[in-house]
VEXTOR-757111 format. One line per field, with one value per residue (C-alpha): residue number from 1; residue in three letters; x, y, z. Coordinates in Angstrom, 1 decimal, always signed. Layout:
# VEXTOR-757111
pos <- NUM|...
code <- Ala|...
X <- X|...
Y <- Y|...
Z <- Z|...
//
This chain:
# VEXTOR-757111
pos <- 1|2|3|4|5|6|7|8|9|10|11|12|13|14|15|16|17|18|19|20|21|22|23|24|25|26|27|28|29|30|31|32|33|34|35|36|37|38|39|40|41|42|43|44|45|46|47|48|49|50|51|52|53|54|55|56|57|58|59|60|61|62|63|64|65|66|67|68|69|70|71|72|73|74|75|76|77|78|79|80|81|82|83|84|85|86|87|88|89|90|91|92|93|94|95|96|97|98|99|100|101|102|103|104|105|106|107|108|109|110|111|112|113|114|115|116|117|118|119|120|121|122|123|124|125|126|127|128|129|130|131|132|133|134|135|136|137|138|139|140|141|142|143|144|145|146|147|148|149|150|151|152|153|154|155|156|157|158|159|160|161|162|163|164|165|166|167|168|169|170|171|172|173|174|175|176|177|178|179|180|181|182|183|184|185|186|187|188|189|190|191|192|193|194|195|196|197|198|199|200|201|202|203|204|205|206|207|208|209|210|211|212|213|214|215|216|217|218|219|220|221|222|223|224|225|226|227|228|229|230|231|232|233|234|235|236|237|238|239|240|241|242|243|244|245|246|247|248|249|250|251|252|253|254|255|256|257|258|259|260|261|262|263|264|265|266|267|268|269|270|271|272|273|274|275|276|277|278|279|280|281|282|283|284|285|286|287|288|289|290|291|292|293|294|295|296|297|298|299|300|301|302|303|304|305|306|307|308|309|310|311|312|313|314|315|316|317|318|319|320|321|322|323|324|325|326|327|328|329|330|331|332|333|334|335|336|337|338|339|340|341|342|343|344|345|346|347|348|349|350|351|352|353|354|355|356|357|358|359|360|361|362|363|364|365|366|367|368|369|370|371|372|373|374|375|376|377|378|379|380|381|382|383|384|385|386|387|388|389|390|391|392|393|394|395|396|397|398|399|400|401|402|403|404|405|406|407|408|409|410|411|412|413|414|415|416|417|418|419|420|421|422|423|424|425|426|427|428|429|430|431|432|433|434|435|436|437|438|439|440|441|442|443|444|445|446|447|448|449|450|451|452|453|454|455|456|457|458|459|460|461|462|463|464|465|466|467
code <- Met|Pro|Lys|Ala|Phe|Met|Asp|Ala|Asp|Phe|Leu|Leu|Asp|Thr|Asp|Cys|Ala|Val|Glu|Leu|Tyr|His|Lys|Tyr|Ala|Glu|Lys|Leu|Pro|Val|Ile|Asp|Tyr|His|Asn|His|Leu|Asn|Pro|Ala|Asp|Ile|Ala|Ser|Asp|Arg|Arg|Phe|Ala|Asp|Ile|Ala|Thr|Ala|Ala|Leu|Glu|Gly|Asp|His|Tyr|Lys|Trp|Arg|Ala|Met|Arg|Ala|Asn|Gly|Ile|Ala|Glu|Thr|Leu|Val|Thr|Gly|Lys|Ser|Leu|Pro|Arg|Ala|Arg|Trp|Gln|Ala|Trp|Ala|Ala|Thr|Met|Pro|Met|Cys|Leu|Arg|Asn|Pro|Leu|Tyr|His|Trp|Gln|His|Leu|Glu|Leu|Gln|Arg|Tyr|Phe|Gly|Ile|His|Glu|Leu|Leu|Ser|Pro|Lys|Ser|Ala|Asp|Ala|Ile|Phe|Asp|Glu|Cys|Thr|Arg|Gln|Leu|Gln|Leu|Pro|Thr|His|Ser|Ala|Cys|Gly|Leu|Leu|Arg|Gln|Gln|Arg|Val|Glu|Ala|Leu|Cys|Thr|Thr|Asp|Asp|Pro|Ala|Asp|Ser|Leu|Glu|Phe|His|Leu|Ala|Ala|Ala|Gln|Leu|Asn|Pro|Gly|Phe|Lys|Thr|Leu|Pro|Thr|Tyr|Arg|Pro|Glu|Thr|Leu|Val|Ala|Leu|Asp|Glu|Pro|His|Leu|Val|Pro|Ala|Tyr|Leu|Glu|Arg|Leu|Gly|Ala|Ser|Ala|Gly|Thr|Gln|Ile|Lys|Thr|Leu|Asp|Asp|Ala|Leu|Ala|Ala|Leu|Lys|Ile|Arg|His|Asp|Phe|Phe|His|Ser|Val|Gly|Cys|Arg|Ile|Ser|Asp|His|Gly|Met|Ile|Gln|Ala|Ser|Cys|Ser|Glu|Ala|Asp|Ala|Ser|Thr|Leu|Glu|Ala|Asp|Phe|Ala|Arg|Leu|Arg|Gln|Gly|Gln|Ala|Ile|Asp|Glu|Ala|Ala|Lys|Asp|Arg|Ile|Arg|Thr|Arg|Val|Leu|Leu|Glu|Val|Gly|Arg|Trp|Asn|Ser|Asp|Arg|Gly|Trp|Ala|Met|Gln|Leu|His|Leu|Gly|Pro|Met|Arg|Asn|Asn|Asn|Ser|Arg|Leu|Arg|Ala|Lys|Val|Gly|Leu|Asn|Ala|Gly|Thr|Asp|Ser|Ile|Gly|Asp|Arg|Pro|Gln|Ala|Glu|Ala|Leu|Ser|Arg|Phe|Leu|Asp|Ala|Leu|Glu|Arg|Asp|Gly|Lys|Leu|Pro|Lys|Thr|Ile|Leu|Tyr|Asn|Leu|Asn|Pro|Arg|Asp|Asn|Ala|Val|Phe|Ala|Thr|Met|Ala|Gly|Asn|Phe|Gln|Asp|Gly|Thr|Ile|Pro|Gly|Lys|Ile|Gln|Phe|Gly|Ser|Gly|Trp|Trp|Phe|Leu|Asp|Gln|Leu|Asp|Gly|Met|Arg|Asp|Gln|Met|Asn|Met|Leu|Ser|Gln|Thr|Gly|Leu|Ile|Ser|Arg|Phe|Val|Gly|Met|Leu|Thr|Asp|Ser|Arg|Ser|Phe|Leu|Ser|Phe|Pro|Arg|His|Glu|Tyr|Phe|Arg|Arg|Leu|Leu|Cys|Gln|Ile|Phe|Gly|Arg|Asp|Val|Glu|Ala|Gly|Leu|Leu|Pro|Asp|Asp|Arg|Glu|Leu|Leu|Gly|Ala|Ile|Ile|Glu|Gly|Ile|Cys|Tyr|Arg|Asn|Ala|Lys|Glu|Tyr|Phe|Lys|Phe
X <- -16.4|-15.9|-15.0|-17.5|-17.4|-15.3|-15.5|-13.2|-10.3|-10.8|-7.6|-5.9|-5.3|-2.7|-2.5|+0.4|-1.4|-4.4|-2.1|-0.1|-3.2|-5.4|-2.5|-0.3|-2.0|-5.7|-5.9|-3.0|-3.7|-3.8|-1.4|-2.9|-0.1|-1.7|-5.4|-7.6|-10.2|-11.7|-10.3|-13.4|-15.5|-13.3|-13.3|-17.1|-17.4|-19.7|-22.8|-23.6|-27.3|-27.4|-25.3|-25.3|-23.6|-21.1|-20.2|-20.3|-19.4|-16.0|-15.3|-14.2|-13.4|-17.1|-18.1|-15.9|-17.6|-21.1|-20.3|-18.9|-22.2|-24.2|-25.4|-26.4|-24.1|-27.1|-27.0|-23.2|-22.3|-25.5|-28.2|-30.3|-32.0|-29.7|-31.8|-31.8|-28.0|-27.7|-30.0|-27.9|-24.7|-26.4|-27.3|-23.6|-22.3|-23.1|-21.3|-18.1|-17.2|-13.4|-13.0|-11.6|-14.6|-16.7|-14.4|-14.1|-17.8|-18.6|-15.8|-17.4|-20.8|-19.4|-17.0|-18.9|-22.5|-22.4|-24.2|-23.1|-25.8|-24.6|-25.4|-27.7|-30.9|-32.9|-31.1|-30.5|-33.4|-33.1|-29.3|-29.9|-32.3|-30.2|-26.9|-28.6|-30.1|-26.7|-25.1|-27.2|-25.5|-22.4|-20.5|-20.9|-20.0|-16.9|-14.7|-16.7|-16.0|-12.3|-12.2|-14.0|-11.0|-8.5|-7.0|-4.2|-3.0|-4.0|-2.5|-4.7|-3.4|-3.1|-2.0|+0.7|-1.7|-4.3|-5.0|-5.0|-7.8|-9.6|-6.5|-6.2|-9.9|-9.7|-6.9|-9.1|-11.9|-9.5|-11.2|-8.8|-6.5|-4.2|-5.3|-2.1|-1.6|+0.6|+2.4|+1.5|+2.5|+0.4|-0.2|+3.5|+4.4|+1.6|+1.5|-1.3|-3.6|-1.4|-4.4|-5.0|-1.4|-1.7|-4.7|-2.9|+0.2|-1.9|-3.4|+0.0|+1.5|-1.4|-1.0|+2.7|+2.3|+4.4|+4.1|+5.2|+6.8|+9.6|+10.3|+12.5|+9.6|+7.4|+10.0|+10.3|+6.6|+6.6|+9.3|+7.2|+4.3|+6.6|+7.6|+4.0|+2.9|+5.7|+4.3|+0.9|+2.5|+3.1|+6.0|+5.4|+5.3|+3.6|+4.1|+2.1|+3.6|+3.4|+7.2|+10.0|+11.6|+15.3|+16.1|+18.2|+18.7|+20.4|+18.5|+17.8|+16.2|+14.0|+12.9|+12.0|+9.9|+8.2|+7.5|+5.3|+3.7|+2.9|+1.0|-1.1|+0.6|+1.2|+4.7|+6.2|+7.0|+10.7|+9.9|+7.5|+10.1|+12.6|+10.3|+9.0|+12.6|+13.5|+10.5|+10.9|+14.6|+14.0|+11.2|+13.4|+16.1|+13.6|+12.3|+15.8|+16.5|+13.2|+13.4|+10.3|+9.5|+8.9|+6.4|+6.7|+3.6|+4.6|+2.8|-0.8|-2.4|-5.0|-8.3|-8.3|-12.0|-12.4|-16.2|-16.5|-13.8|-15.9|-19.1|-17.9|-14.6|-11.3|-11.1|-14.0|-12.6|-11.1|-7.4|-5.4|-2.0|+0.6|+3.5|+6.3|+9.8|+10.7|+14.2|+16.6|+14.9|+14.1|+17.7|+19.0|+16.5|+17.4|+21.1|+20.9|+19.7|+22.0|+25.1|+24.4|+23.6|+20.0|+18.1|+15.2|+13.3|+11.6|+8.8|+8.6|+5.2|+4.7|+1.4|+2.5|+3.2|+5.9|+8.0|+8.0|+11.6|+12.7|+11.3|+12.3|+16.0|+16.1|+15.2|+18.2|+20.6|+20.1|+19.9|+22.6|+22.6|+21.2|+17.8|+16.2|+14.4|+15.1|+14.1|+10.9|+9.4|+5.8|+2.8|+0.6|-1.1|-4.3|-5.0|-2.5|-4.0|-5.8|-4.6|-2.3|-0.9|-0.1|+1.3|+3.6|+4.8|+5.6|+7.3|+9.5|+10.4|+11.2|+13.4|+15.4|+15.3|+14.0|+10.3|+10.9|+11.5|+8.4|+6.1|+3.0|-0.4|-2.3|-5.8|-5.2|-9.0|-11.6|-14.0|-14.4|-15.5|-12.3|-10.2|-11.0|-8.5|-5.8|-7.4|-7.4|-3.7|-2.9|-4.7|-2.8|+0.5|-0.2|-1.2|+2.1|+4.2|+2.0|+2.3|+6.1|+6.2|+4.0|+6.3|+9.5|+10.7|+10.7|+11.3|+8.2|+9.3|+6.0|+7.7|+10.1|+7.4|+4.9|+7.4|+7.9|+4.2|+3.7|+6.4|+5.0|+1.4|+2.1|+5.4|+7.7|+5.4|+5.2|+9.0|+9.6|+7.2|+7.5|+4.0
Y <- -48.2|-44.5|-43.5|-41.8|-38.0|-36.5|-39.6|-40.2|-41.0|-38.0|-37.4|-40.3|-42.7|-45.1|-47.1|-45.1|-41.8|-43.1|-44.0|-40.8|-38.6|-40.5|-41.4|-38.4|-35.3|-35.4|-34.4|-32.0|-28.5|-25.6|-22.6|-20.2|-17.6|-15.3|-14.5|-11.4|-12.3|-9.4|-9.6|-7.7|-10.8|-12.9|-10.5|-10.4|-14.1|-13.1|-15.1|-15.1|-14.5|-16.9|-19.1|-16.6|-14.1|-16.6|-18.1|-15.2|-12.1|-10.8|-14.0|-12.6|-16.1|-16.8|-13.4|-13.9|-17.2|-15.7|-12.9|-15.3|-17.3|-14.2|-13.3|-9.6|-7.6|-6.9|-10.7|-10.8|-7.8|-5.8|-5.5|-8.4|-10.8|-13.5|-16.3|-14.8|-14.5|-18.1|-19.3|-17.4|-19.0|-22.5|-21.9|-21.1|-24.2|-26.8|-24.6|-24.7|-28.3|-28.5|-25.2|-25.6|-23.7|-26.9|-28.8|-25.9|-25.3|-29.0|-29.3|-26.4|-28.0|-31.4|-30.3|-27.5|-28.7|-32.4|-31.9|-34.3|-33.4|-31.5|-27.8|-27.0|-25.0|-28.0|-28.3|-24.6|-23.8|-26.9|-26.3|-22.6|-23.5|-26.2|-24.2|-21.1|-23.1|-24.5|-21.0|-19.9|-22.6|-21.8|-24.4|-22.3|-18.8|-17.2|-18.8|-22.1|-22.4|-22.0|-24.4|-27.0|-26.9|-27.2|-23.8|-23.2|-19.7|-17.4|-14.2|-11.4|-8.5|-5.2|-1.6|-0.2|+2.5|+0.0|+0.1|-3.8|-3.4|-6.4|-8.6|-7.6|-8.3|-11.7|-12.6|-11.7|-13.8|-16.8|-18.6|-21.5|-20.2|-17.3|-14.3|-12.5|-9.3|-9.1|-5.8|-4.5|-0.9|-1.1|+2.7|+3.5|+0.5|+0.4|+4.2|+3.8|+6.5|+9.5|+11.7|+9.4|+9.7|+13.0|+11.8|+8.4|+10.1|+12.0|+8.8|+7.0|+9.9|+10.0|+6.2|+6.6|+9.8|+11.9|+14.3|+13.3|+16.0|+14.0|+10.5|+10.0|+11.0|+8.4|+5.7|+6.6|+6.3|+3.0|+1.7|+2.8|+0.8|-2.2|-2.3|-2.1|-4.9|-7.0|-6.5|-7.8|-11.0|-10.0|-12.0|-11.4|-8.5|-8.7|-6.8|-7.1|-5.6|-6.3|-6.7|-6.3|-2.8|-2.1|+1.5|+3.0|+6.8|+9.6|+11.3|+14.5|+12.8|+10.7|+13.7|+15.6|+12.6|+12.3|+16.1|+15.8|+12.7|+14.3|+17.0|+14.3|+14.9|+12.1|+10.9|+8.9|+5.2|+5.8|+7.9|+5.3|+2.7|+4.7|+5.3|+1.7|+0.4|+2.7|+1.5|-2.2|-2.2|-0.6|-3.1|-5.9|-4.8|-4.4|-7.9|-9.3|-7.6|-8.9|-12.5|-11.8|-13.3|-11.1|-12.2|-10.9|-11.4|-10.5|-10.4|-9.3|-6.6|-5.1|-3.3|-3.9|-3.1|+0.6|+0.5|-2.2|-0.5|+2.7|+0.7|-2.0|-0.7|-2.5|-6.3|-6.6|-9.6|-7.7|-8.5|-10.8|-12.3|-9.8|-10.4|-8.1|-9.6|-10.5|-12.0|-9.0|-6.6|-9.4|-10.5|-7.0|-6.4|-9.6|-9.0|-5.5|-6.9|-9.9|-7.7|-6.0|-9.3|-8.1|-10.5|-11.8|-15.1|-14.5|-16.2|-15.5|-16.0|-15.7|-15.2|-16.0|-19.7|-19.0|-17.7|-20.9|-21.8|-18.2|-17.9|-21.4|-20.9|-17.4|-18.8|-21.1|-18.2|-16.7|-19.7|-19.2|-22.3|-20.4|-22.1|-24.7|-23.2|-19.6|-18.4|-20.1|-20.6|-19.9|-22.1|-21.7|-18.4|-16.8|-18.0|-20.8|-22.4|-25.0|-28.6|-27.9|-24.7|-26.3|-29.4|-27.4|-25.3|-28.3|-30.1|-27.2|-26.8|-30.5|-30.4|-27.2|-27.2|-29.1|-29.7|-31.3|-27.8|-26.2|-24.3|-25.4|-23.9|-20.7|-19.6|-16.0|-15.7|-13.3|-16.2|-18.1|-21.1|-21.3|-23.4|-26.8|-25.6|-26.8|-30.3|-29.9|-29.1|-31.9|-34.5|-33.3|-33.5|-37.1|-37.9|-36.6|-38.6|-41.7|-41.7|-41.4|-44.4|-46.4|-45.5|-46.5|-43.0|-42.8|-45.5|-47.0|-45.9|-44.8|-43.5|-41.3|-40.1|-39.5|-37.2|-35.2|-34.9|-33.8|-31.2|-29.7|-29.6|-28.2|-28.6|-26.6|-23.5|-23.8|-23.8|-21.2|-18.5|-19.4|-18.2
Z <- -13.2|-12.4|-8.9|-6.6|-6.8|-3.9|-1.7|+1.3|-1.0|-3.4|-5.3|-3.6|-6.4|-5.0|-1.8|-0.6|-1.1|+0.8|+3.8|+3.6|+3.7|+6.3|+8.6|+8.4|+6.8|+7.5|+11.1|+11.4|+12.6|+10.1|+10.1|+7.6|+7.4|+4.7|+4.4|+4.2|+6.9|+8.8|+12.3|+13.5|+12.6|+14.7|+17.7|+17.6|+16.8|+13.9|+13.1|+9.4|+8.6|+5.7|+3.5|+0.6|+2.9|+4.3|+0.9|-1.4|+0.6|-0.7|-2.7|-6.0|-7.4|-7.3|-8.5|-11.7|-12.4|-11.9|-14.3|-16.9|-16.6|-17.5|-14.0|-13.5|-11.2|-8.9|-8.0|-7.8|-5.6|-5.5|-2.9|-4.0|-1.5|-0.2|-1.4|-4.9|-4.8|-3.7|-6.5|-9.0|-7.6|-7.7|-11.3|-12.0|-10.1|-12.8|-15.3|-13.2|-14.0|-14.3|-12.5|-8.9|-7.7|-8.2|-5.9|-3.4|-3.1|-2.5|+0.0|+1.9|+1.9|+2.9|+5.6|+7.3|+6.8|+6.2|+2.8|+0.0|-2.4|-5.5|-5.6|-8.6|-9.2|-8.1|-4.7|-4.1|-1.8|+0.4|+0.8|+1.5|+4.3|+5.9|+5.8|+7.0|+9.9|+10.9|+10.6|+13.6|+15.8|+18.0|+16.0|+12.8|+14.1|+12.6|+15.3|+15.2|+11.5|+12.1|+15.0|+12.8|+10.4|+13.3|+12.7|+15.1|+13.8|+11.1|+9.8|+8.5|+6.3|+8.0|+7.3|+9.6|+10.7|+11.9|+15.6|+15.8|+18.3|+16.9|+17.2|+20.8|+21.4|+19.7|+22.0|+25.0|+23.5|+23.6|+20.7|+20.7|+17.9|+17.3|+15.2|+14.2|+12.1|+9.1|+8.4|+4.9|+4.0|+0.8|+0.3|+0.4|-1.8|-4.5|-4.9|-7.4|-6.1|-5.1|-4.3|-1.3|+0.1|+2.0|+4.1|+4.6|+5.9|+8.4|+9.6|+9.7|+11.7|+14.1|+14.7|+15.4|+17.5|+15.1|+12.2|+8.7|+6.5|+4.8|+3.7|+6.7|+8.9|+7.1|+7.6|+11.3|+11.7|+9.9|+12.2|+15.3|+13.9|+13.0|+16.7|+17.8|+15.4|+16.9|+20.4|+19.2|+17.8|+14.2|+12.6|+8.9|+6.5|+3.1|-0.1|-3.4|-6.6|-10.3|-10.1|-7.6|-7.1|-6.8|-7.8|-5.1|-5.2|-3.2|-0.3|-2.1|-5.1|-2.8|-0.7|-3.9|-5.1|-1.7|-1.5|-4.6|-3.3|+0.0|-1.9|-3.6|-7.0|-9.5|-9.8|-12.7|-12.5|-11.9|-8.8|-7.6|-7.9|-6.0|-3.1|-3.1|-3.0|-0.1|+1.9|+1.2|+1.9|+5.3|+6.1|+5.0|+7.4|+10.3|+9.6|+9.7|+13.0|+14.5|+13.0|+10.8|+7.4|+4.3|+1.7|-1.8|-4.0|-7.5|-10.8|-10.6|-12.8|-10.6|-11.3|-15.1|-15.5|-14.8|-14.9|-12.3|-10.3|-10.1|-9.4|-7.0|-5.7|-5.0|-4.9|-7.3|-9.1|-12.1|-11.5|-13.7|-14.3|-15.5|-17.8|-16.5|-16.4|-12.8|-12.5|-12.7|-10.3|-7.8|-7.8|-7.2|-4.3|-2.5|-3.0|-1.7|+1.6|+1.5|+1.0|+4.4|+6.1|+6.5|+4.2|+6.3|+5.9|+2.6|+0.7|-3.1|-4.9|-8.6|-10.3|-13.8|-14.2|-16.7|-13.8|-11.7|-12.6|-12.2|-8.6|-7.6|-8.7|-7.3|-3.9|-4.1|-4.7|-1.3|+1.1|+3.7|+6.0|+9.0|+9.0|+6.7|+3.8|+4.7|+1.2|+0.2|-3.3|-2.1|-2.8|-5.9|-5.4|-6.5|-10.0|-9.5|-6.4|-8.5|-9.1|-12.1|-10.6|-7.2|-8.8|-11.1|-8.2|-6.1|-9.0|-9.8|-6.1|-5.9|-9.0|-8.0|-4.2|-1.2|-1.1|+2.3|+3.7|+2.1|+4.4|+2.5|+1.8|+2.6|+1.7|+0.6|+1.1|+2.6|+3.3|+6.5|+4.5|+2.4|+4.8|+3.2|+0.6|+3.0|+2.6|-1.2|-1.1|+1.3|-0.8|-3.9|-2.1|-1.0|-4.5|-5.9|-3.4|-3.8|-7.5|-7.3|-5.0|-7.4|-10.3|-8.3|-8.2|-4.4|-1.8|-0.2|+3.2|+4.8|+8.0|+6.0|+3.6|+6.4|+8.3|+5.1|+4.5|+8.1|+7.7|+4.5|+5.9|+9.3|+11.1|+8.7|+9.0|+12.7|+13.0|+10.3|+11.7|+15.4|+16.2
//
């Protein structure tokens, strides 16, 4: 007889897994150390007007599925009425069977709204009305949604020039959890749109109270902002690239590269790599001095669809897995910091699943015995945060390192409804350990196993980041 769909023991297919999840993992707080939530929504304790806005705004996973289902762009990212957008999403939902979106959407309905009915065209209107009604309650404001999921701390993604006014306002609001910034110097790392660089340098200089005419000036401004971010509670930098950079160059070459960039002129890939390397090595050193962690997200090809890029803008859901080689440049970059004793705590994320073994073994090269799990092989990320991707990442980490020191899951999301993904991860983690006990691969020591599960789900991250 088939199991009930997504019941209390969803994914928990052994007695050991059931006990590990319900006794040790289920009620732990959440530390979400990488997401893209808007801190202004937290500072204002935003109330969402309807479920279509709460569930679909900024969620490019769902946009991709709707497009694949033949839904017109006006109903995906356009200005259509919320009910019509929700109906279009509900029509897509039955077509998402075996896609993680099917699980994620129903977890959202169950955990936030107590709705166990399947989303479909038939149920769409009733679910829209009930969720929209609940969204007007204090329990379902932006902060209320986070409290429902026992969020203890979350880290947004922020440019060094940002004022962080909303993080400061959120702290004054005292919502019951910490909203912390993450330092991400994207414009001077990605370098994909050089025509935007001059205006950005003006903004960065103004935020730091200085003028930027040279690369050294830019680095000095970034350091001033790094210090300011630290004062607001930031303890992580974040860097997204298609592959690591490690092309060191002399000062005159770098300044010539930067002079062209400062004028908004295009520079070649070699020059981009030189500037990117200089910036990232400096940030890595500052992180080491401050005790911060550095996150390296490597592998995405961004904005592949130029028509949608022009129509919708950035983060339209047209990014994909890239296939650049990763090992050599990543090794050189990490070693350049390690040689000087300045390699910070570092988390390595790959987007191409073929690189699991590369990243897992690379992390092991640079452990130094100063703290447990100093160099982390990061959780299954973006296209890999589904069951197979997360399982493969944890299996490779287990086989080449210490999964017991793993800092666990993050949402990497723009949606306030995405936090049940931590539950999804925790259930899978308990499934993996429970199956190994059932197969005689692990001892049936529930106290030992429970301590490891608690570490991966919460305690390791708390100790690692020290928020």
